[in-house]
mmCIF file of the C-alpha atoms, coordinates in Angstrom:
data_MODEL
# 
_entry.id   MODEL 
# 
loop_
_atom_site.group_PDB 
_atom_site.id 
_atom_site.type_symbol 
_atom_site.label_atom_id 
_atom_site.label_alt_id 
_atom_site.label_comp_id 
_atom_site.label_asym_id 
_atom_site.label_entity_id 
_atom_site.label_seq_id 
_atom_site.pdbx_PDB_ins_code 
_atom_site.Cartn_x 
_atom_site.Cartn_y 
_atom_site.Cartn_z 
_atom_site.occupancy 
_atom_site.B_iso_or_equiv 
_atom_site.pdbx_formal_charge 
_atom_site.auth_seq_id 
_atom_site.auth_comp_id 
_atom_site.auth_asym_id 
_atom_site.auth_atom_id 
_atom_site.pdbx_PDB_model_num 
ATOM 1  C CA . MET A 1 1  ? 8.450  -0.064 3.671  1.00 0.00 ? 1  MET A CA 1 
ATOM 2  C CA . SER A 1 2  ? 10.163 2.421  1.361  1.00 0.00 ? 2  SER A CA 1 
ATOM 3  C CA . ALA A 1 3  ? 13.112 2.659  3.761  1.00 0.00 ? 3  ALA A CA 1 
ATOM 4  C CA . LEU A 1 4  ? 13.677 -1.095 3.462  1.00 0.00 ? 4  LEU A CA 1 
ATOM 5  C CA . VAL A 1 5  ? 13.635 -0.880 -0.336 1.00 0.00 ? 5  VAL A CA 1 
ATOM 6  C CA . SER A 1 6  ? 16.020 2.097  -0.197 1.00 0.00 ? 6  SER A CA 1 
ATOM 7  C CA . VAL A 1 7  ? 18.657 0.143  1.735  1.00 0.00 ? 7  VAL A CA 1 
ATOM 8  C CA . ARG A 1 8  ? 18.378 -2.853 -0.609 1.00 0.00 ? 8  ARG A CA 1 
ATOM 9  C CA . GLU A 1 9  ? 18.790 -0.968 -3.870 1.00 0.00 ? 9  GLU A CA 1 
ATOM 10 C CA . PRO A 1 10 ? 22.177 0.504  -4.866 1.00 0.00 ? 10 PRO A CA 1 
ATOM 11 C CA . GLY A 1 11 ? 22.428 4.190  -4.166 1.00 0.00 ? 11 GLY A CA 1 
ATOM 12 C CA . GLU A 1 12 ? 23.162 6.902  -1.649 1.00 0.00 ? 12 GLU A CA 1 
ATOM 13 C CA . LEU A 1 13 ? 20.910 5.543  1.085  1.00 0.00 ? 13 LEU A CA 1 
ATOM 14 C CA . ARG A 1 14 ? 22.329 2.059  0.801  1.00 0.00 ? 14 ARG A CA 1 
ATOM 15 C CA . GLN A 1 15 ? 25.838 3.464  1.158  1.00 0.00 ? 15 GLN A CA 1 
ATOM 16 C CA . TYR A 1 16 ? 24.659 5.360  4.243  1.00 0.00 ? 16 TYR A CA 1 
ATOM 17 C CA . PHE A 1 17 ? 23.142 2.183  5.667  1.00 0.00 ? 17 PHE A CA 1 
ATOM 18 C CA . GLU A 1 18 ? 26.311 0.168  5.071  1.00 0.00 ? 18 GLU A CA 1 
ATOM 19 C CA . ARG A 1 19 ? 28.503 2.898  6.560  1.00 0.00 ? 19 ARG A CA 1 
ATOM 20 C CA . LYS A 1 20 ? 26.424 3.099  9.734  1.00 0.00 ? 20 LYS A CA 1 
ATOM 21 C CA . ARG A 1 21 ? 26.342 -0.720 10.050 1.00 0.00 ? 21 ARG A CA 1 
ATOM 22 C CA . ALA A 1 22 ? 30.150 -0.749 9.744  1.00 0.00 ? 22 ALA A CA 1 
ATOM 23 C CA . GLU A 1 23 ? 30.214 1.754  12.639 1.00 0.00 ? 23 GLU A CA 1 
ATOM 24 C CA . GLY A 1 24 ? 28.381 -0.828 14.739 1.00 0.00 ? 24 GLY A CA 1 
ATOM 25 C CA . LYS A 1 25 ? 24.861 0.622  14.685 1.00 0.00 ? 25 LYS A CA 1 
ATOM 26 C CA . LYS A 1 26 ? 21.936 -1.794 14.947 1.00 0.00 ? 26 LYS A CA 1 
ATOM 27 C CA . PRO A 1 27 ? 20.062 -2.399 11.665 1.00 0.00 ? 27 PRO A CA 1 
ATOM 28 C CA . ILE A 1 28 ? 16.666 -1.169 12.902 1.00 0.00 ? 28 ILE A CA 1 
ATOM 29 C CA . LEU A 1 29 ? 18.248 2.041  14.164 1.00 0.00 ? 29 LEU A CA 1 
ATOM 30 C CA . VAL A 1 30 ? 19.800 2.712  10.771 1.00 0.00 ? 30 VAL A CA 1 
ATOM 31 C CA . VAL A 1 31 ? 16.553 1.865  8.937  1.00 0.00 ? 31 VAL A CA 1 
ATOM 32 C CA . ASN A 1 32 ? 14.766 4.431  11.120 1.00 0.00 ? 32 ASN A CA 1 
ATOM 33 C CA . ALA A 1 33 ? 17.400 7.014  10.223 1.00 0.00 ? 33 ALA A CA 1 
ATOM 34 C CA . VAL A 1 34 ? 16.885 6.216  6.523  1.00 0.00 ? 34 VAL A CA 1 
ATOM 35 C CA . ARG A 1 35 ? 13.121 6.586  6.987  1.00 0.00 ? 35 ARG A CA 1 
ATOM 36 C CA . ASN A 1 36 ? 13.692 10.005 8.540  1.00 0.00 ? 36 ASN A CA 1 
ATOM 37 C CA . LYS A 1 37 ? 15.931 11.035 5.638  1.00 0.00 ? 37 LYS A CA 1 
ATOM 38 C CA . LEU A 1 38 ? 13.190 10.019 3.182  1.00 0.00 ? 38 LEU A CA 1 
ATOM 39 C CA . VAL A 1 39 ? 10.581 12.074 5.066  1.00 0.00 ? 39 VAL A CA 1 
ATOM 40 C CA . HIS A 1 40 ? 12.874 15.093 5.000  1.00 0.00 ? 40 HIS A CA 1 
ATOM 41 C CA . ARG A 1 41 ? 13.387 14.696 1.265  1.00 0.00 ? 41 ARG A CA 1 
ATOM 42 C CA . VAL A 1 42 ? 9.664  14.430 0.572  1.00 0.00 ? 42 VAL A CA 1 
ATOM 43 C CA . CYS A 1 43 ? 8.943  17.525 2.645  1.00 0.00 ? 43 CYS A CA 1 
ATOM 44 C CA . ALA A 1 44 ? 11.716 19.443 0.911  1.00 0.00 ? 44 ALA A CA 1 
ATOM 45 C CA . ALA A 1 45 ? 10.417 18.433 -2.516 1.00 0.00 ? 45 ALA A CA 1 
ATOM 46 C CA . SER A 1 46 ? 6.826  19.358 -1.667 1.00 0.00 ? 46 SER A CA 1 
ATOM 47 C CA . GLY A 1 47 ? 7.781  22.734 -0.217 1.00 0.00 ? 47 GLY A CA 1 
ATOM 48 C CA . THR A 1 48 ? 6.182  22.172 3.188  1.00 0.00 ? 48 THR A CA 1 
ATOM 49 C CA . THR A 1 49 ? 7.991  22.879 6.398  1.00 0.00 ? 49 THR A CA 1 
ATOM 50 C CA . GLY A 1 50 ? 5.373  21.720 8.863  1.00 0.00 ? 50 GLY A CA 1 
ATOM 51 C CA . PRO A 1 51 ? 1.797  20.641 9.345  1.00 0.00 ? 51 PRO A CA 1 
ATOM 52 C CA . THR A 1 52 ? -0.694 22.296 7.037  1.00 0.00 ? 52 THR A CA 1 
ATOM 53 C CA . ASN A 1 53 ? -4.379 22.930 7.414  1.00 0.00 ? 53 ASN A CA 1 
ATOM 54 C CA . GLY A 1 54 ? -5.230 22.389 3.739  1.00 0.00 ? 54 GLY A CA 1 
ATOM 55 C CA . ASP A 1 55 ? -5.190 26.084 2.770  1.00 0.00 ? 55 ASP A CA 1 
ATOM 56 C CA . ARG A 1 56 ? -2.326 25.606 0.288  1.00 0.00 ? 56 ARG A CA 1 
# 
């Protein structure tokens, strides 16, 4: 859901979406790539690099 909002709103991820669509990529493929980018950003911001067992 957040990936869909990200490609609708002006910004870096929308530019990425439009660039990939211009390259001929299918929309769902690009939305999945945006979703992956969002997950990577959340993990980077939270400081986790992998699954945790709750000890942190």
